[in-house]
C-alpha positions in Angstrom: -14.6 29.0 2.2 -11.9 27.7 4.6 -14.2 25.1 6.2 -15.1 23.7 2.7 -11.4 23.6 1.8 -10.5 21.8 5.0 -13.3 19.3 4.5 -12.2 18.6 0.9 -8.6 18.1 2.2 -9.9 15.8 4.9 -12.0 13.8 2.5 -9.0 13.4 0.1 -6.7 12.3 3.0 -9.3 9.8 4.2 -9.7 8.4 0.7 -5.9 8.1 0.3 -5.7 6.3 3.7 -8.5 3.9 2.6 -6.5 3.0 -0.6 -3.4 2.6 1.5 -5.1 0.4 4.0 -6.7 -1.8 1.3 -3.2 -2.2 -0.3 -1.7 -3.2 3.1 -4.6 -5.7 3.6 -3.8 -7.1 0.1 -0.1 -7.4 1.2 -1.2 -9.3 4.3 -3.2 -11.7 2.1 -0.3 -12.1 -0.3 2.2 -12.8 2.5 -0.1 -15.4 4.0 -0.9 -17.1 0.7 2.7 -17.1 -0.6 4.2 -18.0 2.8 7.8 -17.9 3.7 9.9 -16.5 0.9 13.4 -15.5 0.3 15.7 -13.6 -2.0 18.8 -15.5 -3.4 21.5 -13.5 -5.1 25.1 -14.5 -5.8 25.2 -17.6 -3.6 23.6 -15.9 -0.6 20.0 -15.9 0.5 17.9 -13.6 2.7 14.5 -14.3 4.2 11.8 -11.9 3.4 9.1 -11.7 6.1 5.6 -10.3 6.0 6.5 -6.7 6.8 8.1 -5.8 3.5 5.2 -7.4 1.6 2.7 -5.5 3.6 4.6 -2.3 3.0 4.8 -2.9 -0.7 1.0 -3.5 -0.7 0.5 -0.2 1.0 2.7 1.5 -1.6 0.7 -0.1 -4.5 -2.6 1.0 -2.8 -1.4 4.6 -2.6 -0.2 4.4 -6.2 -3.7 3.2 -7.2 -5.1 6.3 -5.5 -2.7 8.5 -7.4 -3.7 6.9 -10.7 -7.3 7.4 -9.8 -6.7 11.1 -9.1 -4.8 11.5 -12.4 -7.8 10.2 -14.4 -10.4 12.3 -12.6 
């Protein structure tokens, strides 16, 4: 029983990692397509590089995995 439980956990973790990687890849594509971007608030501006966009993509991918698990 323990081996089956461990395999199920490994499969779930691998699937979650796949969704996260796909989201990060989508973040890379979005960062490349959009190009240099910035955030302007109250007369100041801050450049936003690719790293935050990639991280946001990973979060969205993991959220998609969570939604998938909710509806299963």
